[in-house]
N, C-alpha and C positions, 0 to 999 in steps of 0.2 A: 471507835474504842467504844468505851462502855460509856455512858453516860456518869454514873458512879466516880470515873475516875478527878474531870473535872467539879463536881459536887461533892469531894473533899477540901478539889485544891482555892476555891473561890470560899468553902469553909473555912482554911487554916489563912488563906488568908487578908480573911477577912476577921480573925480571930474569935470564933464563929465555937460552939460548943457543935462537933462535928455526930447526932446519929446515925448509929450504923445498926444492922441485924447480928447479936452475938452469932460468932463460927458460923458468919459468910464468906467465904474467899475461892478461888479455887484452883485449879494447874496449870498457872499462864505459860503461854507462848511464844515466843515474841514471831511474828508475819516473819521475816530471817530464816527463824528457826522452821518455820511450818514448811515454810518455800522448800526447804535442804529434804526433807521429811521427803516429801511427794517425791523432789529430787529421785529420792533413793530407792523409794516403791518405784516408783518409772519406771528408773533402769536398771532394776533386779530381776530377777527370773522367778518372784515373788507372783504364787497366781491363789487367787480362793482368800485371804490372809485379808486379819483388820488388823488395823492401827489407829492407837486410842493418838494427836494430832495436844501432845497438852509434857505439860512444863515435871519435871519432878518432883520437886519441893510444891507441898499446900501453901500459898501467899492470901494467909485473909484479909480481905478491910481492913479491919482494925491496924492490921501490918503496914498496909498503905499508905491510911494515915499519919500512923506513928512519924515516916518516913513523909510524909507533904508537911508537918506539922517542922519537922528539923528545919529542912528544907527551905521553910518560909521565916528557919524565929519565929514560930508563930505561939500566945498564945490558947488557940484553943486547948478546949478537952475531949475528948471521945466517952460518949456514954454508947453504951450498948445494949441492944433491949433484947428480950426474950434469952431463951434461954438455947445453951451451943450445945450444937446435938454433932455427934465424932462425925468427921469431913468424912466424905466420899470422898474416895483413895481407885485413880487407877493402876493398876499394873503395869506401870511404861517399857517391862524388863525384855518386850518380844522386841521391844525398839532396838537396844541395846544388841542382845545378842544376834539380829539378822542384821543391823547394820552398821553396831558399833557407835549410836551417835544417842548422845540423852543435851537436853534443854533443863537448865533452867533459866527463868525470867525473873530477878528480881533484881541485876543490872541492866535491864530496856524497863523494869518497871522505874528507875529512877529518874533513866533520862526519858522517858516521858510522863511523869511530874516535871524536870523543869525546864522540860517544853510546854509543857500547861504553865503555870507559875508564870511562866515571860510571855507568851500570849496572852494569860489575862491583866495580868502587870501595863503591857503594851495597848490592850484595848482601849480606844477614846473617850472618856465619858465613866468611865472606868472608875463604883466604887471603892474600889480593891487598894492595897497602901502597899 
């Protein structure tokens, strides 16, 4: 997993200011969904096609931090640095048309944050609240 998840959760657990680059994020996809896409491609008659293994909504790191803060009942705040450019979005319509698939990572992102919160709280010698 991207180290930023750990950094965000640790900051939220410690009520720290979480510093992020404005507008930074991506079209996240959960590993199981990516496997479903690979399976669909491999079992299809498609040849010489390119598919983006991504989720439909763009999710910013700031929104991930907001979720982590909420899950931790944290007093953290988020400080965004820089200017937020327009996100680079990939059109995933071909996956929908060819395979009837569309992926949204939000529930999986929340599950991952919950996992990291529990892991960091349980770590021996942790200064995490």
